[in-house]
Biotite code that builds the C-alpha atoms (Angstrom):
import biotite.structure as struc

atoms = struc.array([
    struc.Atom([81.281, 110.787, -68.977], chain_id="A", res_id=1, res_name="MET", atom_name="CA", element="C"),
    struc.Atom([78.203, 112.507, -70.504], chain_id="A", res_id=2, res_name="GLN", atom_name="CA", element="C"),
    struc.Atom([77.844, 113.737, -73.998], chain_id="A", res_id=3, res_name="ILE", atom_name="CA", element="C"),
    struc.Atom([78.386, 117.411, -74.019], chain_id="A", res_id=4, res_name="SER", atom_name="CA", element="C"),
    struc.Atom([80.069, 120.159, -75.978], chain_id="A", res_id=5, res_name="LYS", atom_name="CA", element="C"),
    struc.Atom([83.581, 119.365, -77.349], chain_id="A", res_id=6, res_name="HIS", atom_name="CA", element="C"),
    struc.Atom([83.257, 115.668, -76.407], chain_id="A", res_id=7, res_name="LYS", atom_name="CA", element="C"),
    struc.Atom([84.298, 113.087, -78.980], chain_id="A", res_id=8, res_name="VAL", atom_name="CA", element="C"),
    struc.Atom([81.419, 110.581, -79.342], chain_id="A", res_id=9, res_name="VAL", atom_name="CA", element="C"),
    struc.Atom([81.720, 107.139, -80.856], chain_id="A", res_id=10, res_name="THR", atom_name="CA", element="C"),
    struc.Atom([78.556, 105.529, -81.928], chain_id="A", res_id=11, res_name="MET", atom_name="CA", element="C"),
    struc.Atom([77.143, 102.643, -83.773], chain_id="A", res_id=12, res_name="GLU", atom_name="CA", element="C"),
    struc.Atom([73.756, 103.630, -85.620], chain_id="A", res_id=13, res_name="TYR", atom_name="CA", element="C"),
    struc.Atom([71.336, 102.634, -88.148], chain_id="A", res_id=14, res_name="THR", atom_name="CA", element="C"),
    struc.Atom([69.306, 105.265, -90.116], chain_id="A", res_id=15, res_name="LEU", atom_name="CA", element="C"),
    struc.Atom([66.046, 104.483, -91.698], chain_id="A", res_id=16, res_name="THR", atom_name="CA", element="C"),
    struc.Atom([63.200, 106.276, -93.465], chain_id="A", res_id=17, res_name="ASP", atom_name="CA", element="C"),
    struc.Atom([59.696, 106.328, -92.660], chain_id="A", res_id=18, res_name="ALA", atom_name="CA", element="C"),
    struc.Atom([59.072, 102.869, -94.574], chain_id="A", res_id=19, res_name="GLU", atom_name="CA", element="C"),
    struc.Atom([61.902, 101.437, -92.537], chain_id="A", res_id=20, res_name="GLY", atom_name="CA", element="C"),
    struc.Atom([64.469, 101.073, -95.410], chain_id="A", res_id=21, res_name="SER", atom_name="CA", element="C"),
    struc.Atom([67.978, 101.417, -94.242], chain_id="A", res_id=22, res_name="ILE", atom_name="CA", element="C"),
    struc.Atom([69.472, 104.657, -95.595], chain_id="A", res_id=23, res_name="ILE", atom_name="CA", element="C"),
    struc.Atom([72.804, 104.352, -93.893], chain_id="A", res_id=24, res_name="ASP", atom_name="CA", element="C"),
    struc.Atom([74.467, 102.422, -91.015], chain_id="A", res_id=25, res_name="GLU", atom_name="CA", element="C"),
    struc.Atom([77.857, 102.384, -89.067], chain_id="A", res_id=26, res_name="SER", atom_name="CA", element="C"),
    struc.Atom([78.614, 99.467, -86.982], chain_id="A", res_id=27, res_name="LYS", atom_name="CA", element="C"),
    struc.Atom([81.568, 97.448, -85.452], chain_id="A", res_id=28, res_name="GLY", atom_name="CA", element="C"),
    struc.Atom([84.832, 98.459, -86.865], chain_id="A", res_id=29, res_name="ASP", atom_name="CA", element="C"),
    struc.Atom([83.220, 101.249, -88.796], chain_id="A", res_id=30, res_name="GLU", atom_name="CA", element="C"),
    struc.Atom([81.692, 102.900, -85.770], chain_id="A", res_id=31, res_name="ALA", atom_name="CA", element="C"),
    struc.Atom([81.147, 106.729, -86.362], chain_id="A", res_id=32, res_name="PHE", atom_name="CA", element="C"),
    struc.Atom([82.801, 109.304, -84.342], chain_id="A", res_id=33, res_name="ALA", atom_name="CA", element="C"),
    struc.Atom([82.200, 112.970, -84.180], chain_id="A", res_id=34, res_name="TYR", atom_name="CA", element="C"),
    struc.Atom([82.659, 116.191, -81.879], chain_id="A", res_id=35, res_name="ILE", atom_name="CA", element="C"),
    struc.Atom([79.517, 117.200, -79.942], chain_id="A", res_id=36, res_name="GLN", atom_name="CA", element="C"),
    struc.Atom([78.441, 120.860, -80.305], chain_id="A", res_id=37, res_name="GLY", atom_name="CA", element="C"),
    struc.Atom([80.325, 122.030, -83.388], chain_id="A", res_id=38, res_name="ILE", atom_name="CA", element="C"),
    struc.Atom([77.667, 121.061, -85.919], chain_id="A", res_id=39, res_name="GLY", atom_name="CA", element="C"),
    struc.Atom([79.302, 117.905, -87.244], chain_id="A", res_id=40, res_name="SER", atom_name="CA", element="C"),
    struc.Atom([76.118, 116.092, -87.417], chain_id="A", res_id=41, res_name="ILE", atom_name="CA", element="C"),
    struc.Atom([72.444, 117.073, -87.950], chain_id="A", res_id=42, res_name="ILE", atom_name="CA", element="C"),
    struc.Atom([70.966, 119.216, -85.192], chain_id="A", res_id=43, res_name="SER", atom_name="CA", element="C"),
    struc.Atom([68.241, 116.939, -84.189], chain_id="A", res_id=44, res_name="GLY", atom_name="CA", element="C"),
    struc.Atom([70.447, 114.114, -83.654], chain_id="A", res_id=45, res_name="LEU", atom_name="CA", element="C"),
    struc.Atom([72.980, 116.172, -81.717], chain_id="A", res_id=46, res_name="GLU", atom_name="CA", element="C"),
    struc.Atom([70.147, 117.450, -79.382], chain_id="A", res_id=47, res_name="LYS", atom_name="CA", element="C"),
    struc.Atom([68.897, 113.802, -78.880], chain_id="A", res_id=48, res_name="ALA", atom_name="CA", element="C"),
    struc.Atom([72.379, 112.579, -77.798], chain_id="A", res_id=49, res_name="LEU", atom_name="CA", element="C"),
    struc.Atom([73.103, 115.515, -75.447], chain_id="A", res_id=50, res_name="GLU", atom_name="CA", element="C"),
    struc.Atom([73.789, 114.280, -71.832], chain_id="A", res_id=51, res_name="GLY", atom_name="CA", element="C"),
    struc.Atom([73.709, 110.373, -72.945], chain_id="A", res_id=52, res_name="LYS", atom_name="CA", element="C"),
    struc.Atom([76.585, 108.093, -71.804], chain_id="A", res_id=53, res_name="THR", atom_name="CA", element="C"),
    struc.Atom([78.540, 105.086, -72.882], chain_id="A", res_id=54, res_name="VAL", atom_name="CA", element="C"),
    struc.Atom([76.105, 102.099, -73.281], chain_id="A", res_id=55, res_name="GLY", atom_name="CA", element="C"),
    struc.Atom([73.072, 104.279, -73.727], chain_id="A", res_id=56, res_name="ASP", atom_name="CA", element="C"),
    struc.Atom([70.734, 103.316, -76.740], chain_id="A", res_id=57, res_name="SER", atom_name="CA", element="C"),
    struc.Atom([68.641, 106.101, -78.318], chain_id="A", res_id=58, res_name="VAL", atom_name="CA", element="C"),
    struc.Atom([65.744, 105.711, -80.820], chain_id="A", res_id=59, res_name="GLN", atom_name="CA", element="C"),
    struc.Atom([64.754, 109.005, -82.328], chain_id="A", res_id=60, res_name="VAL", atom_name="CA", element="C"),
    struc.Atom([62.764, 110.395, -85.295], chain_id="A", res_id=61, res_name="SER", atom_name="CA", element="C"),
    struc.Atom([63.992, 113.662, -86.571], chain_id="A", res_id=62, res_name="ILE", atom_name="CA", element="C"),
    struc.Atom([61.940, 116.044, -88.661], chain_id="A", res_id=63, res_name="ALA", atom_name="CA", element="C"),
    struc.Atom([63.266, 117.470, -91.838], chain_id="A", res_id=64, res_name="PRO", atom_name="CA", element="C"),
    struc.Atom([63.484, 121.080, -90.143], chain_id="A", res_id=65, res_name="GLU", atom_name="CA", element="C"),
    struc.Atom([66.158, 119.570, -87.819], chain_id="A", res_id=66, res_name="GLU", atom_name="CA", element="C"),
    struc.Atom([67.854, 117.223, -90.252], chain_id="A", res_id=67, res_name="ALA", atom_name="CA", element="C"),
    struc.Atom([68.538, 118.274, -93.868], chain_id="A", res_id=68, res_name="TYR", atom_name="CA", element="C"),
    struc.Atom([65.728, 120.751, -94.265], chain_id="A", res_id=69, res_name="GLY", atom_name="CA", element="C"),
    struc.Atom([62.387, 120.718, -96.054], chain_id="A", res_id=70, res_name="VAL", atom_name="CA", element="C"),
    struc.Atom([62.376, 120.412, -99.948], chain_id="A", res_id=71, res_name="ARG", atom_name="CA", element="C"),
    struc.Atom([62.619, 123.781, -101.744], chain_id="A", res_id=72, res_name="ASP", atom_name="CA", element="C"),
    struc.Atom([61.356, 123.623, -105.320], chain_id="A", res_id=73, res_name="ASP", atom_name="CA", element="C"),
    struc.Atom([63.291, 126.908, -106.004], chain_id="A", res_id=74, res_name="GLU", atom_name="CA", element="C"),
    struc.Atom([66.384, 124.726, -105.984], chain_id="A", res_id=75, res_name="LEU", atom_name="CA", element="C"),
    struc.Atom([65.256, 122.909, -108.963], chain_id="A", res_id=76, res_name="MET", atom_name="CA", element="C"),
    struc.Atom([67.103, 124.410, -112.037], chain_id="A", res_id=77, res_name="THR", atom_name="CA", element="C"),
    struc.Atom([67.287, 123.977, -115.696], chain_id="A", res_id=78, res_name="GLU", atom_name="CA", element="C"),
    struc.Atom([70.709, 124.233, -117.091], chain_id="A", res_id=79, res_name="VAL", atom_name="CA", element="C"),
    struc.Atom([71.616, 124.142, -120.837], chain_id="A", res_id=80, res_name="PRO", atom_name="CA", element="C"),
    struc.Atom([73.404, 120.903, -121.590], chain_id="A", res_id=81, res_name="LEU", atom_name="CA", element="C"),
    struc.Atom([76.228, 122.655, -123.499], chain_id="A", res_id=82, res_name="ASP", atom_name="CA", element="C"),
    struc.Atom([77.356, 124.077, -120.017], chain_id="A", res_id=83, res_name="ARG", atom_name="CA", element="C"),
    struc.Atom([78.748, 120.697, -119.092], chain_id="A", res_id=84, res_name="PHE", atom_name="CA", element="C"),
    struc.Atom([82.300, 119.661, -120.031], chain_id="A", res_id=85, res_name="GLU", atom_name="CA", element="C"),
    struc.Atom([81.160, 116.160, -121.338], chain_id="A", res_id=86, res_name="SER", atom_name="CA", element="C"),
    struc.Atom([77.470, 116.804, -122.257], chain_id="A", res_id=87, res_name="PRO", atom_name="CA", element="C"),
    struc.Atom([77.170, 113.210, -123.981], chain_id="A", res_id=88, res_name="GLU", atom_name="CA", element="C"),
    struc.Atom([78.095, 111.620, -120.382], chain_id="A", res_id=89, res_name="MET", atom_name="CA", element="C"),
    struc.Atom([75.374, 113.512, -118.354], chain_id="A", res_id=90, res_name="ILE", atom_name="CA", element="C"),
    struc.Atom([72.573, 111.280, -116.971], chain_id="A", res_id=91, res_name="GLU", atom_name="CA", element="C"),
    struc.Atom([70.204, 111.257, -114.033], chain_id="A", res_id=92, res_name="PRO", atom_name="CA", element="C"),
    struc.Atom([71.710, 110.494, -110.709], chain_id="A", res_id=93, res_name="GLY", atom_name="CA", element="C"),
    struc.Atom([74.977, 112.240, -111.366], chain_id="A", res_id=94, res_name="MET", atom_name="CA", element="C"),
    struc.Atom([76.165, 114.618, -108.836], chain_id="A", res_id=95, res_name="GLN", atom_name="CA", element="C"),
    struc.Atom([78.197, 117.709, -109.317], chain_id="A", res_id=96, res_name="PHE", atom_name="CA", element="C"),
    struc.Atom([79.681, 120.535, -107.027], chain_id="A", res_id=97, res_name="HIS", atom_name="CA", element="C"),
    struc.Atom([78.650, 123.998, -107.792], chain_id="A", res_id=98, res_name="THR", atom_name="CA", element="C"),
    struc.Atom([78.239, 127.398, -106.003], chain_id="A", res_id=99, res_name="GLN", atom_name="CA", element="C"),
    struc.Atom([75.019, 128.834, -104.876], chain_id="A", res_id=100, res_name="SER", atom_name="CA", element="C"),
    struc.Atom([74.461, 132.594, -105.859], chain_id="A", res_id=101, res_name="PRO", atom_name="CA", element="C"),
    struc.Atom([75.741, 133.505, -102.259], chain_id="A", res_id=102, res_name="GLU", atom_name="CA", element="C"),
    struc.Atom([79.241, 131.605, -102.981], chain_id="A", res_id=103, res_name="GLY", atom_name="CA", element="C"),
    struc.Atom([78.538, 128.605, -100.745], chain_id="A", res_id=104, res_name="ALA", atom_name="CA", element="C"),
    struc.Atom([79.588, 125.253, -102.073], chain_id="A", res_id=105, res_name="ALA", atom_name="CA", element="C"),
    struc.Atom([76.774, 122.677, -102.657], chain_id="A", res_id=106, res_name="ARG", atom_name="CA", element="C"),
    struc.Atom([76.071, 119.462, -104.507], chain_id="A", res_id=107, res_name="VAL", atom_name="CA", element="C"),
    struc.Atom([73.429, 119.337, -107.116], chain_id="A", res_id=108, res_name="VAL", atom_name="CA", element="C"),
    struc.Atom([71.928, 115.996, -108.522], chain_id="A", res_id=109, res_name="THR", atom_name="CA", element="C"),
    struc.Atom([70.880, 115.455, -112.116], chain_id="A", res_id=110, res_name="VAL", atom_name="CA", element="C"),
    struc.Atom([67.258, 114.480, -112.066], chain_id="A", res_id=111, res_name="VAL", atom_name="CA", element="C"),
    struc.Atom([66.433, 114.657, -115.797], chain_id="A", res_id=112, res_name="ALA", atom_name="CA", element="C"),
    struc.Atom([68.108, 115.284, -119.284], chain_id="A", res_id=113, res_name="VAL", atom_name="CA", element="C"),
    struc.Atom([65.685, 116.133, -122.055], chain_id="A", res_id=114, res_name="LYS", atom_name="CA", element="C"),
    struc.Atom([66.885, 117.486, -125.519], chain_id="A", res_id=115, res_name="ASP", atom_name="CA", element="C"),
    struc.Atom([69.456, 120.216, -124.674], chain_id="A", res_id=116, res_name="ASP", atom_name="CA", element="C"),
    struc.Atom([68.368, 120.827, -121.018], chain_id="A", res_id=117, res_name="VAL", atom_name="CA", element="C"),
    struc.Atom([69.484, 119.150, -117.777], chain_id="A", res_id=118, res_name="VAL", atom_name="CA", element="C"),
    struc.Atom([67.328, 119.553, -114.759], chain_id="A", res_id=119, res_name="THR", atom_name="CA", element="C"),
    struc.Atom([69.442, 119.676, -111.427], chain_id="A", res_id=120, res_name="VAL", atom_name="CA", element="C"),
    struc.Atom([68.177, 119.583, -107.937], chain_id="A", res_id=121, res_name="ASP", atom_name="CA", element="C"),
    struc.Atom([70.062, 121.529, -105.340], chain_id="A", res_id=122, res_name="GLY", atom_name="CA", element="C"),
    struc.Atom([68.177, 120.114, -102.308], chain_id="A", res_id=123, res_name="ASN", atom_name="CA", element="C"),
    struc.Atom([70.162, 117.612, -100.082], chain_id="A", res_id=124, res_name="HIS", atom_name="CA", element="C"),
    struc.Atom([68.989, 114.165, -101.198], chain_id="A", res_id=125, res_name="PRO", atom_name="CA", element="C"),
    struc.Atom([67.492, 113.585, -97.654], chain_id="A", res_id=126, res_name="LEU", atom_name="CA", element="C"),
    struc.Atom([65.687, 117.046, -97.563], chain_id="A", res_id=127, res_name="ALA", atom_name="CA", element="C"),
    struc.Atom([62.027, 116.606, -96.636], chain_id="A", res_id=128, res_name="GLY", atom_name="CA", element="C"),
    struc.Atom([62.626, 113.209, -95.250], chain_id="A", res_id=129, res_name="VAL", atom_name="CA", element="C"),
    struc.Atom([61.880, 112.230, -91.627], chain_id="A", res_id=130, res_name="THR", atom_name="CA", element="C"),
    struc.Atom([64.930, 110.426, -90.260], chain_id="A", res_id=131, res_name="LEU", atom_name="CA", element="C"),
    struc.Atom([64.836, 107.580, -87.890], chain_id="A", res_id=132, res_name="ASN", atom_name="CA", element="C"),
    struc.Atom([67.908, 106.699, -86.025], chain_id="A", res_id=133, res_name="PHE", atom_name="CA", element="C"),
    struc.Atom([68.786, 103.728, -83.715], chain_id="A", res_id=134, res_name="SER", atom_name="CA", element="C"),
    struc.Atom([71.948, 104.646, -81.867], chain_id="A", res_id=135, res_name="VAL", atom_name="CA", element="C"),
    struc.Atom([74.286, 102.978, -79.320], chain_id="A", res_id=136, res_name="GLU", atom_name="CA", element="C"),
    struc.Atom([76.962, 105.227, -77.695], chain_id="A", res_id=137, res_name="ILE", atom_name="CA", element="C"),
    struc.Atom([80.296, 103.390, -77.716], chain_id="A", res_id=138, res_name="LYS", atom_name="CA", element="C"),
    struc.Atom([82.556, 105.857, -76.167], chain_id="A", res_id=139, res_name="ASP", atom_name="CA", element="C"),
    struc.Atom([82.704, 109.486, -75.009], chain_id="A", res_id=140, res_name="VAL", atom_name="CA", element="C"),
    struc.Atom([85.785, 111.285, -74.408], chain_id="A", res_id=141, res_name="ARG", atom_name="CA", element="C"),
    struc.Atom([87.216, 114.862, -74.356], chain_id="A", res_id=142, res_name="ASP", atom_name="CA", element="C"),
    struc.Atom([88.309, 116.314, -77.725], chain_id="A", res_id=143, res_name="ALA", atom_name="CA", element="C"),
    struc.Atom([91.998, 116.983, -77.894], chain_id="A", res_id=144, res_name="THR", atom_name="CA", element="C"),
    struc.Atom([93.042, 120.629, -78.915], chain_id="A", res_id=145, res_name="GLU", atom_name="CA", element="C"),
    struc.Atom([94.075, 119.227, -82.247], chain_id="A", res_id=146, res_name="GLU", atom_name="CA", element="C"),
    struc.Atom([90.790, 117.749, -83.071], chain_id="A", res_id=147, res_name="GLU", atom_name="CA", element="C"),
    struc.Atom([89.048, 121.061, -82.026], chain_id="A", res_id=148, res_name="LEU", atom_name="CA", element="C"),
    struc.Atom([91.447, 122.928, -84.175], chain_id="A", res_id=149, res_name="GLU", atom_name="CA", element="C"),
    struc.Atom([90.642, 120.590, -87.217], chain_id="A", res_id=150, res_name="HIS", atom_name="CA", element="C"),
    struc.Atom([86.908, 120.400, -86.580], chain_id="A", res_id=151, res_name="GLY", atom_name="CA", element="C"),
    struc.Atom([86.747, 116.539, -86.479], chain_id="A", res_id=152, res_name="HIS", atom_name="CA", element="C"),
    struc.Atom([87.456, 113.632, -84.423], chain_id="A", res_id=153, res_name="ALA", atom_name="CA", element="C"),
    struc.Atom([90.753, 111.592, -85.110], chain_id="A", res_id=154, res_name="HIS", atom_name="CA", element="C"),
    struc.Atom([91.437, 107.931, -84.801], chain_id="A", res_id=155, res_name="GLY", atom_name="CA", element="C"),
    struc.Atom([88.969, 105.007, -84.928], chain_id="A", res_id=156, res_name="GLU", atom_name="CA", element="C"),
    struc.Atom([85.694, 106.135, -86.447], chain_id="A", res_id=157, res_name="GLY", atom_name="CA", element="C"),
    struc.Atom([86.923, 109.704, -87.200], chain_id="A", res_id=158, res_name="GLY", atom_name="CA", element="C"),
    struc.Atom([89.324, 111.245, -89.508], chain_id="A", res_id=159, res_name="HIS", atom_name="CA", element="C"),
    struc.Atom([92.711, 109.682, -90.487], chain_id="A", res_id=160, res_name="HIS", atom_name="CA", element="C"),
    struc.Atom([95.569, 112.168, -91.431], chain_id="A", res_id=161, res_name="HIS", atom_name="CA", element="C"),
])
């Protein structure tokens, strides 16, 4: 069976950056499952996997435009320290959920704390990064009605209710 819209794909992958450092991987008992064609994974990887079958291996580099986007310096914001519930606990690397001006949920990362100002970055941590995937397709099957309704794969490698 070929990977196409509404198929559940189970894959093992290794994700590296341009220097070859491993960013993430999912192998063996932790193989990753998703539903093709509903935006569950980055568009560049979804396109690269379209039409592949069980046993296929794929090596692909994905530009930021088809991954997590290019960095946007306008998403760097300075926030007064007193706007945080526990200002004494704020330190670089912490992440918080917030809302964009349009009301969309997003995660921001603290990049600096200086005096009474916290600098946060609203870019995805992998924005601007070319992603290199090494993928092996382990299984392809039709998504169930329930999976399509829920918007994610169930069972091994997927979501467990």
